[in-house]
PDBQT receptor file of N, H, CA, C and O in Angstrom, charges set to zero:
ATOM      1  N   MET A   1     -24.284  27.068  30.721  1.00  0.00    +0.000 N 
ATOM      2  CA  MET A   1     -24.310  26.740  29.295  1.00  0.00    +0.000 C 
ATOM      3  C   MET A   1     -24.113  25.224  29.129  1.00  0.00    +0.000 C 
ATOM      4  O   MET A   1     -23.286  24.612  29.804  1.00  0.00    +0.000 OA
ATOM      5  N   ASN A   2     -24.877  24.656  28.236  1.00  0.00    +0.000 N 
ATOM      6  H   ASN A   2     -25.549  25.153  27.688  1.00  0.00    +0.000 HD
ATOM      7  CA  ASN A   2     -24.827  23.212  28.013  1.00  0.00    +0.000 C 
ATOM      8  C   ASN A   2     -23.619  22.863  27.128  1.00  0.00    +0.000 C 
ATOM      9  O   ASN A   2     -23.471  23.411  26.035  1.00  0.00    +0.000 OA
ATOM     10  N   MET A   3     -22.771  21.964  27.597  1.00  0.00    +0.000 N 
ATOM     11  H   MET A   3     -22.892  21.519  28.484  1.00  0.00    +0.000 HD
ATOM     12  CA  MET A   3     -21.553  21.597  26.870  1.00  0.00    +0.000 C 
ATOM     13  C   MET A   3     -21.748  20.385  25.968  1.00  0.00    +0.000 C 
ATOM     14  O   MET A   3     -20.857  20.062  25.182  1.00  0.00    +0.000 OA
ATOM     15  N   LEU A   4     -22.893  19.703  26.059  1.00  0.00    +0.000 N 
ATOM     16  H   LEU A   4     -23.617  19.965  26.697  1.00  0.00    +0.000 HD
ATOM     17  CA  LEU A   4     -23.106  18.478  25.299  1.00  0.00    +0.000 C 
ATOM     18  C   LEU A   4     -22.954  18.668  23.789  1.00  0.00    +0.000 C 
ATOM     19  O   LEU A   4     -22.302  17.836  23.158  1.00  0.00    +0.000 OA
ATOM     20  N   PRO A   5     -23.517  19.716  23.170  1.00  0.00    +0.000 N 
ATOM     21  CA  PRO A   5     -23.327  19.870  21.715  1.00  0.00    +0.000 C 
ATOM     22  C   PRO A   5     -21.856  20.013  21.315  1.00  0.00    +0.000 C 
ATOM     23  O   PRO A   5     -21.439  19.489  20.281  1.00  0.00    +0.000 OA
ATOM     24  N   PHE A   6     -21.074  20.719  22.131  1.00  0.00    +0.000 N 
ATOM     25  H   PHE A   6     -21.413  21.144  22.970  1.00  0.00    +0.000 HD
ATOM     26  CA  PHE A   6     -19.660  20.890  21.810  1.00  0.00    +0.000 C 
ATOM     27  C   PHE A   6     -18.897  19.571  21.940  1.00  0.00    +0.000 C 
ATOM     28  O   PHE A   6     -18.021  19.262  21.132  1.00  0.00    +0.000 OA
ATOM     29  N   ILE A   7     -19.245  18.808  22.960  1.00  0.00    +0.000 N 
ATOM     30  H   ILE A   7     -19.957  19.058  23.616  1.00  0.00    +0.000 HD
ATOM     31  CA  ILE A   7     -18.603  17.504  23.143  1.00  0.00    +0.000 C 
ATOM     32  C   ILE A   7     -18.959  16.575  21.986  1.00  0.00    +0.000 C 
ATOM     33  O   ILE A   7     -18.079  15.888  21.466  1.00  0.00    +0.000 OA
ATOM     34  N   LEU A   8     -20.218  16.537  21.572  1.00  0.00    +0.000 N 
ATOM     35  H   LEU A   8     -20.932  17.095  21.995  1.00  0.00    +0.000 HD
ATOM     36  CA  LEU A   8     -20.629  15.698  20.444  1.00  0.00    +0.000 C 
ATOM     37  C   LEU A   8     -19.944  16.136  19.156  1.00  0.00    +0.000 C 
ATOM     38  O   LEU A   8     -19.508  15.301  18.363  1.00  0.00    +0.000 OA
ATOM     39  N   PHE A   9     -19.852  17.447  18.951  1.00  0.00    +0.000 N 
ATOM     40  H   PHE A   9     -20.206  18.125  19.595  1.00  0.00    +0.000 HD
ATOM     41  CA  PHE A   9     -19.173  17.963  17.764  1.00  0.00    +0.000 C 
ATOM     42  C   PHE A   9     -17.695  17.546  17.767  1.00  0.00    +0.000 C 
ATOM     43  O   PHE A   9     -17.142  17.193  16.725  1.00  0.00    +0.000 OA
ATOM     44  N   GLY A  10     -17.075  17.590  18.929  1.00  0.00    +0.000 N 
ATOM     45  H   GLY A  10     -17.525  17.876  19.775  1.00  0.00    +0.000 HD
ATOM     46  CA  GLY A  10     -15.672  17.171  19.037  1.00  0.00    +0.000 C 
ATOM     47  C   GLY A  10     -15.492  15.697  18.711  1.00  0.00    +0.000 C 
ATOM     48  O   GLY A  10     -14.552  15.326  18.009  1.00  0.00    +0.000 OA
ATOM     49  N   PHE A  11     -16.391  14.850  19.220  1.00  0.00    +0.000 N 
ATOM     50  H   PHE A  11     -17.155  15.152  19.791  1.00  0.00    +0.000 HD
ATOM     51  CA  PHE A  11     -16.310  13.418  18.914  1.00  0.00    +0.000 C 
ATOM     52  C   PHE A  11     -16.547  13.155  17.429  1.00  0.00    +0.000 C 
ATOM     53  O   PHE A  11     -15.896  12.291  16.841  1.00  0.00    +0.000 OA
ATOM     54  N   ILE A  12     -17.469  13.890  16.824  1.00  0.00    +0.000 N 
ATOM     55  H   ILE A  12     -17.997  14.591  17.301  1.00  0.00    +0.000 HD
ATOM     56  CA  ILE A  12     -17.726  13.706  15.384  1.00  0.00    +0.000 C 
ATOM     57  C   ILE A  12     -16.497  14.101  14.577  1.00  0.00    +0.000 C 
ATOM     58  O   ILE A  12     -16.097  13.382  13.661  1.00  0.00    +0.000 OA
ATOM     59  N   CYS A  13     -15.899  15.240  14.911  1.00  0.00    +0.000 N 
ATOM     60  H   CYS A  13     -16.225  15.824  15.655  1.00  0.00    +0.000 HD
ATOM     61  CA  CYS A  13     -14.688  15.668  14.200  1.00  0.00    +0.000 C 
ATOM     62  C   CYS A  13     -13.552  14.667  14.382  1.00  0.00    +0.000 C 
ATOM     63  O   CYS A  13     -12.840  14.346  13.430  1.00  0.00    +0.000 OA
ATOM     64  N   ALA A  14     -13.388  14.181  15.601  1.00  0.00    +0.000 N 
ATOM     65  H   ALA A  14     -13.966  14.442  16.374  1.00  0.00    +0.000 HD
ATOM     66  CA  ALA A  14     -12.332  13.204  15.859  1.00  0.00    +0.000 C 
ATOM     67  C   ALA A  14     -12.586  11.916  15.083  1.00  0.00    +0.000 C 
ATOM     68  O   ALA A  14     -11.650  11.304  14.567  1.00  0.00    +0.000 OA
ATOM     69  N   SER A  15     -13.844  11.506  15.000  1.00  0.00    +0.000 N 
ATOM     70  H   SER A  15     -14.604  12.002  15.419  1.00  0.00    +0.000 HD
ATOM     71  CA  SER A  15     -14.178  10.295  14.242  1.00  0.00    +0.000 C 
ATOM     72  C   SER A  15     -13.853  10.466  12.770  1.00  0.00    +0.000 C 
ATOM     73  O   SER A  15     -13.331   9.550  12.134  1.00  0.00    +0.000 OA
ATOM     74  N   ILE A  16     -14.156  11.623  12.232  1.00  0.00    +0.000 N 
ATOM     75  H   ILE A  16     -14.580  12.368  12.748  1.00  0.00    +0.000 HD
ATOM     76  CA  ILE A  16     -13.864  11.880  10.814  1.00  0.00    +0.000 C 
ATOM     77  C   ILE A  16     -12.358  11.844  10.571  1.00  0.00    +0.000 C 
ATOM     78  O   ILE A  16     -11.898  11.257   9.592  1.00  0.00    +0.000 OA
ATOM     79  N   VAL A  17     -11.596  12.468  11.460  1.00  0.00    +0.000 N 
ATOM     80  H   VAL A  17     -11.970  12.945  12.256  1.00  0.00    +0.000 HD
ATOM     81  CA  VAL A  17     -10.135  12.482  11.299  1.00  0.00    +0.000 C 
ATOM     82  C   VAL A  17      -9.575  11.062  11.375  1.00  0.00    +0.000 C 
ATOM     83  O   VAL A  17      -8.711  10.699  10.578  1.00  0.00    +0.000 OA
ATOM     84  N   VAL A  18     -10.050  10.266  12.311  1.00  0.00    +0.000 N 
ATOM     85  H   VAL A  18     -10.752  10.561  12.959  1.00  0.00    +0.000 HD
ATOM     86  CA  VAL A  18      -9.586   8.879  12.431  1.00  0.00    +0.000 C 
ATOM     87  C   VAL A  18      -9.962   8.080  11.188  1.00  0.00    +0.000 C 
ATOM     88  O   VAL A  18      -9.156   7.288  10.699  1.00  0.00    +0.000 OA
ATOM     89  N   PHE A  19     -11.167   8.272  10.672  1.00  0.00    +0.000 N 
ATOM     90  H   PHE A  19     -11.822   8.915  11.069  1.00  0.00    +0.000 HD
ATOM     91  CA  PHE A  19     -11.600   7.574   9.467  1.00  0.00    +0.000 C 
ATOM     92  C   PHE A  19     -10.707   7.926   8.277  1.00  0.00    +0.000 C 
ATOM     93  O   PHE A  19     -10.303   7.045   7.518  1.00  0.00    +0.000 OA
ATOM     94  N   ILE A  20     -10.399   9.217   8.118  1.00  0.00    +0.000 N 
ATOM     95  H   ILE A  20     -10.726   9.932   8.735  1.00  0.00    +0.000 HD
ATOM     96  CA  ILE A  20      -9.533   9.642   7.015  1.00  0.00    +0.000 C 
ATOM     97  C   ILE A  20      -8.140   9.038   7.176  1.00  0.00    +0.000 C 
ATOM     98  O   ILE A  20      -7.551   8.572   6.201  1.00  0.00    +0.000 OA
ATOM     99  N   PHE A  21      -7.611   9.044   8.396  1.00  0.00    +0.000 N 
ATOM    100  H   PHE A  21      -8.090   9.423   9.188  1.00  0.00    +0.000 HD
ATOM    101  CA  PHE A  21      -6.287   8.481   8.648  1.00  0.00    +0.000 C 
ATOM    102  C   PHE A  21      -6.242   6.995   8.300  1.00  0.00    +0.000 C 
ATOM    103  O   PHE A  21      -5.293   6.536   7.664  1.00  0.00    +0.000 OA
ATOM    104  N   ILE A  22      -7.248   6.252   8.707  1.00  0.00    +0.000 N 
ATOM    105  H   ILE A  22      -8.019   6.625   9.224  1.00  0.00    +0.000 HD
ATOM    106  CA  ILE A  22      -7.290   4.809   8.427  1.00  0.00    +0.000 C 
ATOM    107  C   ILE A  22      -7.414   4.569   6.925  1.00  0.00    +0.000 C 
ATOM    108  O   ILE A  22      -6.759   3.677   6.386  1.00  0.00    +0.000 OA
ATOM    109  N   THR A  23      -8.242   5.350   6.251  1.00  0.00    +0.000 N 
ATOM    110  H   THR A  23      -8.774   6.074   6.689  1.00  0.00    +0.000 HD
ATOM    111  CA  THR A  23      -8.412   5.193   4.805  1.00  0.00    +0.000 C 
ATOM    112  C   THR A  23      -7.105   5.453   4.069  1.00  0.00    +0.000 C 
ATOM    113  O   THR A  23      -6.713   4.674   3.201  1.00  0.00    +0.000 OA
ATOM    114  N   VAL A  24      -6.435   6.541   4.410  1.00  0.00    +0.000 N 
ATOM    115  H   VAL A  24      -6.753   7.174   5.115  1.00  0.00    +0.000 HD
ATOM    116  CA  VAL A  24      -5.164   6.870   3.753  1.00  0.00    +0.000 C 
ATOM    117  C   VAL A  24      -4.125   5.790   4.036  1.00  0.00    +0.000 C 
ATOM    118  O   VAL A  24      -3.368   5.412   3.142  1.00  0.00    +0.000 OA
ATOM    119  N   SER A  25      -4.080   5.294   5.256  1.00  0.00    +0.000 N 
ATOM    120  H   SER A  25      -4.695   5.601   5.983  1.00  0.00    +0.000 HD
ATOM    121  CA  SER A  25      -3.124   4.238   5.600  1.00  0.00    +0.000 C 
ATOM    122  C   SER A  25      -3.369   2.983   4.771  1.00  0.00    +0.000 C 
ATOM    123  O   SER A  25      -2.423   2.367   4.280  1.00  0.00    +0.000 OA
ATOM    124  N   CYS A  26      -4.628   2.604   4.615  1.00  0.00    +0.000 N 
ATOM    125  H   CYS A  26      -5.397   3.104   5.014  1.00  0.00    +0.000 HD
ATOM    126  CA  CYS A  26      -4.950   1.413   3.819  1.00  0.00    +0.000 C 
ATOM    127  C   CYS A  26      -4.544   1.595   2.362  1.00  0.00    +0.000 C 
ATOM    128  O   CYS A  26      -4.027   0.667   1.739  1.00  0.00    +0.000 OA
ATOM    129  N   VAL A  27      -4.775   2.777   1.819  1.00  0.00    +0.000 N 
ATOM    130  H   VAL A  27      -5.196   3.531   2.325  1.00  0.00    +0.000 HD
ATOM    131  CA  VAL A  27      -4.408   3.036   0.421  1.00  0.00    +0.000 C 
ATOM    132  C   VAL A  27      -2.898   2.967   0.249  1.00  0.00    +0.000 C 
ATOM    133  O   VAL A  27      -2.410   2.387  -0.721  1.00  0.00    +0.000 OA
ATOM    134  N   VAL A  28      -2.159   3.549   1.174  1.00  0.00    +0.000 N 
ATOM    135  H   VAL A  28      -2.555   4.020   1.962  1.00  0.00    +0.000 HD
ATOM    136  CA  VAL A  28      -0.697   3.532   1.083  1.00  0.00    +0.000 C 
ATOM    137  C   VAL A  28      -0.169   2.103   1.185  1.00  0.00    +0.000 C 
ATOM    138  O   VAL A  28       0.718   1.717   0.423  1.00  0.00    +0.000 OA
ATOM    139  N   VAL A  29      -0.699   1.323   2.108  1.00  0.00    +0.000 N 
ATOM    140  H   VAL A  29      -1.419   1.637   2.727  1.00  0.00    +0.000 HD
ATOM    141  CA  VAL A  29      -0.256  -0.062   2.260  1.00  0.00    +0.000 C 
ATOM    142  C   VAL A  29      -0.583  -0.867   1.008  1.00  0.00    +0.000 C 
ATOM    143  O   VAL A  29       0.225  -1.684   0.566  1.00  0.00    +0.000 OA
ATOM    144  N   ALA A  30      -1.766  -0.641   0.434  1.00  0.00    +0.000 N 
ATOM    145  H   ALA A  30      -2.422   0.023   0.793  1.00  0.00    +0.000 HD
ATOM    146  CA  ALA A  30      -2.156  -1.366  -0.776  1.00  0.00    +0.000 C 
ATOM    147  C   ALA A  30      -1.227  -1.014  -1.936  1.00  0.00    +0.000 C 
ATOM    148  O   ALA A  30      -0.819  -1.900  -2.687  1.00  0.00    +0.000 OA
ATOM    149  N   CYS A  31      -0.893   0.243  -2.090  1.00  0.00    +0.000 N 
ATOM    150  H   CYS A  31      -1.224   0.963  -1.480  1.00  0.00    +0.000 HD
ATOM    151  CA  CYS A  31       0.005   0.657  -3.172  1.00  0.00    +0.000 C 
ATOM    152  C   CYS A  31       1.402   0.084  -2.964  1.00  0.00    +0.000 C 
ATOM    153  O   CYS A  31       2.040  -0.354  -3.922  1.00  0.00    +0.000 OA
ATOM    154  N   PHE A  32       1.879   0.084  -1.729  1.00  0.00    +0.000 N 
ATOM    155  H   PHE A  32       1.361   0.439  -0.952  1.00  0.00    +0.000 HD
ATOM    156  CA  PHE A  32       3.224  -0.416  -1.461  1.00  0.00    +0.000 C 
ATOM    157  C   PHE A  32       3.315  -1.915  -1.714  1.00  0.00    +0.000 C 
ATOM    158  O   PHE A  32       4.291  -2.384  -2.300  1.00  0.00    +0.000 OA
ATOM    159  N   SER A  33       2.315  -2.669  -1.284  1.00  0.00    +0.000 N 
ATOM    160  H   SER A  33       1.522  -2.289  -0.808  1.00  0.00    +0.000 HD
ATOM    161  CA  SER A  33       2.361  -4.117  -1.482  1.00  0.00    +0.000 C 
ATOM    162  C   SER A  33       2.237  -4.462  -2.963  1.00  0.00    +0.000 C 
ATOM    163  O   SER A  33       2.836  -5.433  -3.423  1.00  0.00    +0.000 OA
ATOM    164  N   ASN A  34       1.464  -3.677  -3.710  1.00  0.00    +0.000 N 
ATOM    165  H   ASN A  34       0.977  -2.888  -3.336  1.00  0.00    +0.000 HD
ATOM    166  CA  ASN A  34       1.347  -3.891  -5.149  1.00  0.00    +0.000 C 
ATOM    167  C   ASN A  34       2.686  -3.624  -5.830  1.00  0.00    +0.000 C 
ATOM    168  O   ASN A  34       3.082  -4.373  -6.722  1.00  0.00    +0.000 OA
ATOM    169  N   LYS A  35       3.380  -2.577  -5.426  1.00  0.00    +0.000 N 
ATOM    170  H   LYS A  35       3.058  -1.968  -4.701  1.00  0.00    +0.000 HD
ATOM    171  CA  LYS A  35       4.686  -2.250  -5.996  1.00  0.00    +0.000 C 
ATOM    172  C   LYS A  35       5.683  -3.355  -5.675  1.00  0.00    +0.000 C 
ATOM    173  O   LYS A  35       6.499  -3.722  -6.521  1.00  0.00    +0.000 OA
ATOM    174  N   GLU A  36       5.620  -3.881  -4.466  1.00  0.00    +0.000 N 
ATOM    175  H   GLU A  36       4.958  -3.583  -3.780  1.00  0.00    +0.000 HD
ATOM    176  CA  GLU A  36       6.522  -4.962  -4.065  1.00  0.00    +0.000 C 
ATOM    177  C   GLU A  36       6.295  -6.199  -4.935  1.00  0.00    +0.000 C 
ATOM    178  O   GLU A  36       7.251  -6.866  -5.332  1.00  0.00    +0.000 OA
ATOM    179  N   GLN A  37       5.032  -6.502  -5.228  1.00  0.00    +0.000 N 
ATOM    180  H   GLN A  37       4.256  -5.960  -4.905  1.00  0.00    +0.000 HD
ATOM    181  CA  GLN A  37       4.708  -7.654  -6.078  1.00  0.00    +0.000 C 
ATOM    182  C   GLN A  37       5.261  -7.446  -7.484  1.00  0.00    +0.000 C 
ATOM    183  O   GLN A  37       5.791  -8.378  -8.087  1.00  0.00    +0.000 OA
ATOM    184  N   GLU A  38       5.138  -6.221  -8.010  1.00  0.00    +0.000 N 
ATOM    185  H   GLU A  38       4.707  -5.464  -7.520  1.00  0.00    +0.000 HD
ATOM    186  CA  GLU A  38       5.676  -5.942  -9.344  1.00  0.00    +0.000 C 
ATOM    187  C   GLU A  38       7.194  -6.125  -9.359  1.00  0.00    +0.000 C 
ATOM    188  O   GLU A  38       7.742  -6.681 -10.311  1.00  0.00    +0.000 OA
ATOM    189  N   ASP A  39       7.867  -5.665  -8.316  1.00  0.00    +0.000 N 
ATOM    190  H   ASP A  39       7.421  -5.213  -7.543  1.00  0.00    +0.000 HD
ATOM    191  CA  ASP A  39       9.320  -5.806  -8.248  1.00  0.00    +0.000 C 
ATOM    192  C   ASP A  39       9.719  -7.277  -8.246  1.00  0.00    +0.000 C 
ATOM    193  O   ASP A  39      10.665  -7.663  -8.933  1.00  0.00    +0.000 OA
ATOM    194  N   GLU A  40       9.013  -8.095  -7.486  1.00  0.00    +0.000 N 
ATOM    195  H   GLU A  40       8.244  -7.782  -6.928  1.00  0.00    +0.000 HD
ATOM    196  CA  GLU A  40       9.327  -9.523  -7.441  1.00  0.00    +0.000 C 
ATOM    197  C   GLU A  40       9.112 -10.170  -8.807  1.00  0.00    +0.000 C 
ATOM    198  O   GLU A  40       9.900 -11.019  -9.222  1.00  0.00    +0.000 OA
ATOM    199  N   GLU A  41       8.057  -9.776  -9.502  1.00  0.00    +0.000 N 
ATOM    200  H   GLU A  41       7.416  -9.086  -9.164  1.00  0.00    +0.000 HD
ATOM    201  CA  GLU A  41       7.804 -10.335 -10.830  1.00  0.00    +0.000 C 
ATOM    202  C   GLU A  41       8.909  -9.933 -11.804  1.00  0.00    +0.000 C 
ATOM    203  O   GLU A  41       9.340 -10.742 -12.626  1.00  0.00    +0.000 OA
ATOM    204  N   GLN A  42       9.367  -8.685 -11.714  1.00  0.00    +0.000 N 
ATOM    205  H   GLN A  42       9.018  -8.027 -11.047  1.00  0.00    +0.000 HD
ATOM    206  CA  GLN A  42      10.442  -8.238 -12.601  1.00  0.00    +0.000 C 
ATOM    207  C   GLN A  42      11.742  -8.978 -12.310  1.00  0.00    +0.000 C 
ATOM    208  O   GLN A  42      12.462  -9.355 -13.234  1.00  0.00    +0.000 OA
ATOM    209  N   ILE A  43      12.045  -9.187 -11.036  1.00  0.00    +0.000 N 
ATOM    210  H   ILE A  43      11.461  -8.880 -10.285  1.00  0.00    +0.000 HD
ATOM    211  CA  ILE A  43      13.259  -9.918 -10.671  1.00  0.00    +0.000 C 
ATOM    212  C   ILE A  43      13.177 -11.354 -11.190  1.00  0.00    +0.000 C 
ATOM    213  O   ILE A  43      14.160 -11.882 -11.711  1.00  0.00    +0.000 OA
ATOM    214  N   GLN A  44      12.026 -11.977 -11.052  1.00  0.00    +0.000 N 
ATOM    215  H   GLN A  44      11.228 -11.547 -10.629  1.00  0.00    +0.000 HD
ATOM    216  CA  GLN A  44      11.846 -13.351 -11.544  1.00  0.00    +0.000 C 
ATOM    217  C   GLN A  44      12.027 -13.395 -13.064  1.00  0.00    +0.000 C 
ATOM    218  O   GLN A  44      12.670 -14.306 -13.584  1.00  0.00    +0.000 OA
ATOM    219  N   TRP A  45      11.466 -12.420 -13.774  1.00  0.00    +0.000 N 
ATOM    220  H   TRP A  45      10.943 -11.679 -13.351  1.00  0.00    +0.000 HD
ATOM    221  CA  TRP A  45      11.589 -12.382 -15.225  1.00  0.00    +0.000 C 
ATOM    222  C   TRP A  45      13.045 -12.223 -15.632  1.00  0.00    +0.000 C 
ATOM    223  O   TRP A  45      13.494 -12.871 -16.578  1.00  0.00    +0.000 OA
ATOM    224  N   ILE A  46      13.795 -11.368 -14.930  1.00  0.00    +0.000 N 
ATOM    225  H   ILE A  46      13.430 -10.842 -14.161  1.00  0.00    +0.000 HD
ATOM    226  CA  ILE A  46      15.216 -11.165 -15.244  1.00  0.00    +0.000 C 
ATOM    227  C   ILE A  46      16.005 -12.454 -15.027  1.00  0.00    +0.000 C 
ATOM    228  O   ILE A  46      16.858 -12.807 -15.843  1.00  0.00    +0.000 OA
ATOM    229  N   LYS A  47      15.725 -13.151 -13.941  1.00  0.00    +0.000 N 
ATOM    230  H   LYS A  47      15.033 -12.864 -13.278  1.00  0.00    +0.000 HD
ATOM    231  CA  LYS A  47      16.426 -14.418 -13.675  1.00  0.00    +0.000 C 
ATOM    232  C   LYS A  47      16.148 -15.432 -14.778  1.00  0.00    +0.000 C 
ATOM    233  O   LYS A  47      17.064 -16.099 -15.259  1.00  0.00    +0.000 OA
ATOM    234  N   GLU A  48      14.891 -15.548 -15.175  1.00  0.00    +0.000 N 
ATOM    235  H   GLU A  48      14.146 -15.007 -14.785  1.00  0.00    +0.000 HD
ATOM    236  CA  GLU A  48      14.543 -16.497 -16.236  1.00  0.00    +0.000 C 
ATOM    237  C   GLU A  48      15.210 -16.102 -17.548  1.00  0.00    +0.000 C 
ATOM    238  O   GLU A  48      15.690 -16.965 -18.283  1.00  0.00    +0.000 OA
ATOM    239  N   TYR A  49      15.243 -14.813 -17.847  1.00  0.00    +0.000 N 
ATOM    240  H   TYR A  49      14.853 -14.112 -17.250  1.00  0.00    +0.000 HD
ATOM    241  CA  TYR A  49      15.871 -14.340 -19.081  1.00  0.00    +0.000 C 
ATOM    242  C   TYR A  49      17.367 -14.662 -19.074  1.00  0.00    +0.000 C 
ATOM    243  O   TYR A  49      17.908 -15.116 -20.082  1.00  0.00    +0.000 OA
ATOM    244  N   LYS A  50      18.030 -14.430 -17.947  1.00  0.00    +0.000 N 
ATOM    245  H   LYS A  50      17.590 -14.061 -17.129  1.00  0.00    +0.000 HD
ATOM    246  CA  LYS A  50      19.460 -14.747 -17.858  1.00  0.00    +0.000 C 
ATOM    247  C   LYS A  50      19.703 -16.236 -18.038  1.00  0.00    +0.000 C 
ATOM    248  O   LYS A  50      20.648 -16.636 -18.718  1.00  0.00    +0.000 OA
ATOM    249  N   ASP A  51      18.849 -17.064 -17.430  1.00  0.00    +0.000 N 
ATOM    250  H   ASP A  51      18.082 -16.739 -16.877  1.00  0.00    +0.000 HD
ATOM    251  CA  ASP A  51      18.989 -18.515 -17.577  1.00  0.00    +0.000 C 
ATOM    252  C   ASP A  51      18.845 -18.928 -19.037  1.00  0.00    +0.000 C 
ATOM    253  O   ASP A  51      19.598 -19.775 -19.516  1.00  0.00    +0.000 OA
ATOM    254  N   GLU A  52      17.897 -18.345 -19.738  1.00  0.00    +0.000 N 
ATOM    255  H   GLU A  52      17.285 -17.657 -19.349  1.00  0.00    +0.000 HD
ATOM    256  CA  GLU A  52      17.693 -18.661 -21.161  1.00  0.00    +0.000 C 
ATOM    257  C   GLU A  52      18.936 -18.275 -21.978  1.00  0.00    +0.000 C 
ATOM    258  O   GLU A  52      19.387 -19.034 -22.836  1.00  0.00    +0.000 OA
ATOM    259  N   LYS A  53      19.472 -17.103 -21.698  1.00  0.00    +0.000 N 
ATOM    260  H   LYS A  53      19.106 -16.487 -21.001  1.00  0.00    +0.000 HD
ATOM    261  CA  LYS A  53      20.654 -16.631 -22.451  1.00  0.00    +0.000 C 
ATOM    262  C   LYS A  53      21.856 -17.518 -22.175  1.00  0.00    +0.000 C 
ATOM    263  O   LYS A  53      22.628 -17.815 -23.087  1.00  0.00    +0.000 OA
ATOM    264  N   LEU A  54      22.025 -17.945 -20.931  1.00  0.00    +0.000 N 
ATOM    265  H   LEU A  54      21.397 -17.704 -20.190  1.00  0.00    +0.000 HD
ATOM    266  CA  LEU A  54      23.137 -18.838 -20.611  1.00  0.00    +0.000 C 
ATOM    267  C   LEU A  54      23.001 -20.170 -21.320  1.00  0.00    +0.000 C 
ATOM    268  O   LEU A  54      23.984 -20.721 -21.817  1.00  0.00    +0.000 OA
ATOM    269  N   LYS A  55      21.780 -20.688 -21.367  1.00  0.00    +0.000 N 
ATOM    270  H   LYS A  55      20.982 -20.241 -20.964  1.00  0.00    +0.000 HD
ATOM    271  CA  LYS A  55      21.547 -21.959 -22.076  1.00  0.00    +0.000 C 
ATOM    272  C   LYS A  55      21.825 -21.824 -23.564  1.00  0.00    +0.000 C 
ATOM    273  O   LYS A  55      22.360 -22.743 -24.184  1.00  0.00    +0.000 OA
ATOM    274  N   GLU A  56      21.462 -20.678 -24.141  1.00  0.00    +0.000 N 
ATOM    275  H   GLU A  56      21.028 -19.931 -23.636  1.00  0.00    +0.000 HD
ATOM    276  CA  GLU A  56      21.724 -20.444 -25.554  1.00  0.00    +0.000 C 
ATOM    277  C   GLU A  56      23.230 -20.397 -25.836  1.00  0.00    +0.000 C 
ATOM    278  O   GLU A  56      23.683 -20.902 -26.863  1.00  0.00    +0.000 OA
ATOM    279  N   LYS A  57      24.001 -19.795 -24.931  1.00  0.00    +0.000 N 
ATOM    280  H   LYS A  57      23.632 -19.385 -24.097  1.00  0.00    +0.000 HD
ATOM    281  CA  LYS A  57      25.438 -19.693 -25.118  1.00  0.00    +0.000 C 
ATOM    282  C   LYS A  57      26.118 -21.056 -25.002  1.00  0.00    +0.000 C 
ATOM    283  O   LYS A  57      27.127 -21.309 -25.660  1.00  0.00    +0.000 OA
ATOM    284  N   GLU A  58      25.566 -21.926 -24.167  1.00  0.00    +0.000 N 
ATOM    285  H   GLU A  58      24.747 -21.721 -23.632  1.00  0.00    +0.000 HD
ATOM    286  CA  GLU A  58      26.145 -23.254 -23.976  1.00  0.00    +0.000 C 
ATOM    287  C   GLU A  58      25.953 -24.131 -25.206  1.00  0.00    +0.000 C 
ATOM    288  O   GLU A  58      26.753 -25.030 -25.463  1.00  0.00    +0.000 OA
ATOM    289  N   ILE A  59      24.901 -23.872 -25.961  1.00  0.00    +0.000 N 
ATOM    290  H   ILE A  59      24.251 -23.142 -25.752  1.00  0.00    +0.000 HD
ATOM    291  CA  ILE A  59      24.597 -24.726 -27.131  1.00  0.00    +0.000 C 
ATOM    292  C   ILE A  59      25.477 -24.386 -28.310  1.00  0.00    +0.000 C 
ATOM    293  O   ILE A  59      25.355 -25.002 -29.369  1.00  0.00    +0.000 OA
TER     294      ILE A  59
């Protein structure tokens, strides 16, 4: 019996699984880095707001 079709089918399935894994990994990394950027922006905004309030109290 010829094993070549089964071997090719196995490589195709493995390629699809690897492609899905890489795609999901990229999406997760993109979402995480975007969330990190939002957190940094919020922290910066809070610092600026506190500085403004302190300046107002000093006047």
